[in-house]
C-alpha positions, -999 to +999 in steps of 0.1 A: +078+084-209+097+055-222+110+046-188+075+047-174+062+025-202+089-001-196+083+000-159+046-006-164+055-037-185+077-050-157+050-044-131+023-065-148+040-099-144+054-091-110+019-083-098+005-117-109+035-134-093+029-117-060-007-130-060+005-166-067+032-164-040+007-150-015-016-179-017+012-204-015+036-190+010+017-168+035+018-132+046+052-131+064+071-145+034+054-121+010+065-091+031+101-100+025+095-107-012+077-074-016+108-055-001+131-073-025+108-067-054+106-029-047+144-028-046+148-046-079+122-024-095+140+007-084+173-006-098+156-015-131+140+019-133+174+036-126+190+014-153+163+022-179+165+059-171+202+060-178+197+041-210+171+066-222+196+094-218+217+080-246+212+092-282+180+079-299+200+061-326+215+037-301+195+005-297+193-017-266+202-048-287+216-056-322+195-053-352+198-090-358+177-096-327+147-080-344+151-096-378+177-123-386+203-115-412+214-138-440+247-148-424+236-156-389+255-186-375+237-216-360+257-236-335+289-221-349+281-230-385+268-207-412+231-217-418+235-214-456+263-241-455+245-264-430+238-300-441+209-300-418+194-271-437+197-290-469+179-320-453+151-297-441+148-283-477+141-319-489+109-322-468+078-310-487+043-302-477+016-321-496-019-307-504-045-331-515-082-330-524-100-363-517-132-376-532-138-408-513-165-432-523-196-439-502-194-477-495-230-479-485-242-460-516-214-472-539-227-453-570-218-419-555-190-402-536-188-384-503-184-347-501-149-336-512-124-330-485-089-316-483-058-326-463-022-316-457+006-341-450+043-344-454+067-360-479+104-360-488+125-360-519+145-390-530+164-399-561+155-431-580+166-445-614+138-427-631+147-393-616+135-372-587+105-384-568+086-376-536+078-403-509+047-400-488+020-422-472-006-440-492-034-426-470-022-391-477-031-394-514-060-419-512-088-412-536-073-378-546-084-357-575-057-331-571-023-334-554+001-305-550+036-302-535+052-272-518+089-268-510+101-253-478+102-215-479+084-214-513+051-198-519+043-218-550+026-252-552+036-277-579+012-302-594+021-339-586+010-372-600+006-404-580+030-428-596+029-459-574+010-469-542+013-497-517-017-497-493-002-526-474+030-506-465+011-473-465+036-458-490+032-438-522+055-423-548+047-389-564+062-375-596+065-337-600+075-329-636+092-297-627+116-315-603+131-335-632+139-304-653+168-293-631+156-258-626+152-261-588+179-266-562+168-299-548+186-321-522+174-357-522+177-375-489+198-407-487+181-438-472+199-455-443+197-488-424+173-498-397+184-479-366+194-495-333+173-493-301+177-460-283+192-444-314+184-407-316+161-397-344+142-367-357+107-366-371+104-338-397+072-327-412+042-303-412+019-314-384-013-297-375-011-266-354+010-245-378+021-239-413+059-240-409+082-271-407+083-289-374+111-310-360+106-334-331+134-354-315+131-388-299+147-423-297+138-457-312+119-475-284+109-508-301+113-527-334+087-554-340+058-565-362+028-541-361-005-538-379-006-510-405-040-495-402-042-485-438-048-521-450-045-542-419-012-557-430+013-568-404+048-557-412+080-546-395+076-512-378+096-489-356+082-474-324+096-440-313+089-418-283+084-387-305+048-378-311+035-383-347+005-360-352-019-355-381+001-338-409+033-356-399+022-385-421+047-392-449+074-372-434+110-386-430+124-398-398+162-393-399+192-403-379+221-381-368+238-387-402+206-372-418+198-405-434+161-416-437+156-445-414+118-445-419+086-428-428+061-415-401+027-431-407+006-436-375+003-429-338-013-444-308-044-426-294-042-443-260-007-431-252+013-399-255+046-395-274+042-429-291+046-429-329+051-456-355+074-455-384+077-475-416+113-487-415+137-481-443+138-518-451+101-518-460+105-485-479+134-500-500+113-532-507+085-510-520+108-489-542+124-521-556+091-536-565+083-503-583+116-504-601+109-540-613+076-529-627+056-550-603+026-543-581+041-536-547+031-564-525+045-583-495+048-621-494+036-646-468+041-683-462+005-691-471-005-709-439-018-704-404+003-716-375+000-722-338+026-715-312+041-745-293+047-731-259+030-761-243+053-789-235+025-814-238+017-802-273+054-806-282+055-842-268+024-850-290+043-838-321+074-859-311+096-829-307+129-833-288+127-817-254+165-811-250+192-829-231+183-857-207+203-880-184+196-908-209+207-888-240+230-859-231+236-851-268+199-847-276+191-813-290+160-793-282+136-787-311+115-756-314+091-742-339+054-736-348+027-760-360+009-756-393-029-754-387-041-747-422-026-742-457-042-717-479-058-732-510-041-708-534-007-708-517+025-723-532+028-742-499+000-765-510+015-800-514+046-789-495+032-783-460+006-803-442-015-798-411+005-807-379+039-801-397+063-782-373+082-753-390+116-754-372+137-731-394+134-708-424+164-706-447+185-718-418+171-693-393+157-711-362+121-705-353+112-704-316+081-719-300+066-684-298+070-680-336+098-655-334+133-656-350+166-638-342+167-603-356+198-587-340+216-593-308+191-594-280+162-588-304+136-611-319+108-606-344+080-627-358+088-652-386+066-631-409+091-603-407+117-623-426+092-637-451+078-602-459+114-591-467+115-616-497+102-608-531+075-626-550+090-657-566+119-660-542+125-696-530+123-702-493+135-735-477+118-746-445+131-772-421+101-791-408+093-819-384+066-844-398+056-873-376+090-872-358+111-870-390+131-839-400+126-828-436+133-798-459+108-784-483+112-755-507+087-734-526+083-698-539+068-672-516+041-650-529+016-624-517-017-638-504-050-624-514-078-622-487-113-631-494-125-598-479-103-570-494-090-542-472-092-517-501-100-514-538-067-499-549-082-464-551-110-476-574-147-471-566-164-501-549-181-524-573-219-527-573-248-543-592-285-532-591-312-557-599-349-545-595-338-523-566-316-549-549-282-533-544-254-559-544-217-550-536-185-568-526-178-572-489-148-552-479-132-538-447-143-503-456-179-515-460-178-529-425-161-497-412-190-477-427-214-500-408-195-493-376-189-531-373-159-527-349-174-499-328-203-517-313-228-545-320-247-536-352-267-567-362-263-605-364-258-602-402-229-578-398-213-600-371-215-629-395-198-609-422-171-598-397-162-635-393-152-637-430-124-611-426-089-626-430-103-658-446-084-670-477-103-675-510-109-710-522-103-702-558-089-673-578-113-643-581-136-654-553-155-626-536-182-623-509-213-607-526-235-589-502-270-575-504-262-540-491-298-527-492-331-527-511-343-496-529-380-498-526-401-504-557-435-519-563-418-550-578-397-558-547-423-551-520-418-573-490-380-572-492-373-536-485-360-542-450-334-568-459-298-557-457-262-570-451-270-605-463-244-627-480-256-641-513-248-678-518-268-689-548-287-675-578-312-698-595-295-727-578-259-719-589-232-708-564-222-672-568-184-668-569-181-630-575-201-599-584-191-603-620-203-639-620-236-628-605-240-602-633-233-629-659-259-652-643-286-626-642-279-615-678-280-650-692-309-663-671-340-674-691-364-687-665-396-671-652-381-661-619-349-647-603-342-666-572-316-653-547-305-675-518-286-660-488-265-673-460-266-694-439-266-724-462-294-741-442-323-719-434-312-686-450-335-661-465-347-660-501-358-634-526-380-642-556-385-617-584-402-620-618-376-619-646-398-602-672-402-571-649-365-569-640-352-546-668-381-521-664-379-521-626-341-516-626-343-486-650-370-470-629-351-474-597-319-460-612-337-431-627-354-422-593-321-424-574-299-407-602-278-439-606-259-437-639-250-474-643-267-506-631-234-524-629-200-510-621-169-531-615-134-516-621-120-552-622-145-564-647 
C-alpha cells in the first residue's frame, strides 16, 4: 500500500509534464519519452518495494531532515556559534499604531492604522537603542519591538527623530537592564561600488526574518521622500519592500553600511539606503543634545556648463597659445542668497563658487568624492554640523576671493512636516485657517493632477525661503457654513495676505490681530496682492458665530498651534 501511494505521488507530476511536452515537441518525441518514463517508473517502484520490506523502524532519511536539531551545522560552522546568527538576532520587528492628523480637517485625526517595519540594535553612550525609519514611527500612539525568535513584544519610546534623514531612535527600557542577550551591530564606512551587501528585515509577505543579497549600484544625492530633503544615498540592486523600512544593510563583515528606507516603483530590484555617514551624523546630533538637522550653504546656484556664460563671468577657460600657464576655472554661480542665511553679506549674486574648503567645484556643481566618483556640492555641506565654518573660494568680477561663514540648517517657508505635532489651525466665524504645508498639498492631490488655480499658486511657494524668522503661509482651507458667513462658503485654498490692512506673518500673528482688533469689521485680504478676493465680517458677531460653528462640528478649540 505504501509503494502504491508513493507511486501515485510520482505519477501526478509526470502526467502534467507529459502534457506540456506533448504540446511543445510533437507526437514522435513523446513516444520515446513515454517509453523512458515507463522504465523509470518501474525502477522507482522496484526500489520502493525493496525499501518497504525493511523493518518499520528504519526511515528513508535522518530525523534531522524532518525537524532540525540544535547542533546542525551551516556551511561547516555550528549555527549557535555563527557571527551571522548574532547579526540576525540584532534585527527587530517593529509594531506601531498610527493616529495621523487630517490636514484638511486639522482639528481631528484619521482612523487609526497599524504597521510593521524593521529596526536594529546599536550601542550608544546612553545605552542600548534601536534604529529605524522616521516614517515607521510617525504619529504613533504605541510602539512595540519584537526580537527574532521571541514571542513577546516590548514597549518602546521614540527618543529622537530626523524627518530629513528619515531616521529615528527608539528606547526599550528592558534592553538596558542586561537581562537579555543582545548583540549590537557595529556601524561601518560607506561601501564601494559593486560591494556585496545584505538587506535584513521583515518585509511584507511573511512573518519571519528575510535576507536579500545585492550589490551597491550607485552613490549620489537623492531626494528623501519623508521630508523632501536631498541627501547622500546608496542605490542597491536588492529590492526594498514595505516592511523592510528601518532594517540594516550590512557588508560581508556584518557592519551596518546603511538603513533601508525607500524603493522605486517604476523599476524592479532598485532600493535606496541611508548611508552610514548620514546615520552617524544623526546620532552625533542626538548625542550633542541638538535637534538633528542638516546644513546648507543658504543660496541657490546655477551650473556653468555654457562657455558663453563663463566668459561673461570672466572665468579662465584654460591654457591658450598666448598664455600656456593659464589655469581653467570652474564652479557654479550664485543666483540668490537666502535672507536668513549666514551667507548674507558674504556671497552676492553672480559670485562664482569655485571651491569649498579647498575641494574644487565643477561646472556641473559636483565635487570629487572618491576615485572616479563625484557627488553634488551639497553632499559635503550636509556632512558638516551646525556652526561649522566653511571657507569658499569665489570669483567676483574676475577677482579670486575667499569668504568664510558658519553653515546652518535652512528653514523652508512651506514646511514638509510638523515634527509629529498636529497641524495648527484657527477658526473665525466658520473660516478655517491653517498653515500651508507639503502634507496639506498632498491631501489636496496637488502633485497628482490639476486641482485648481489656487492650489497651483500654493504649489509655487514650496521650497521658497522665509523673509524673516517665524514666517508662515496662512491659508483659508475652507469655510464652515453659518448664517454670518453666507456668500463665502465656496471659498477655499486662498493665501491670506492682510487682516484689517496689516500683513499677516504667521497663524499666531493672525490670532493676535483678531483678538486685539477693535473695529466694526474683520477684513481679510487674499492673494494675489492686486485683485485678490476679500472677506468682510462683523466683529461683534464673531465670538458667537465661532462658538456655534465649533459646537456644530464638535471642534474642541478655536485655535490650536503646537508652536505657539
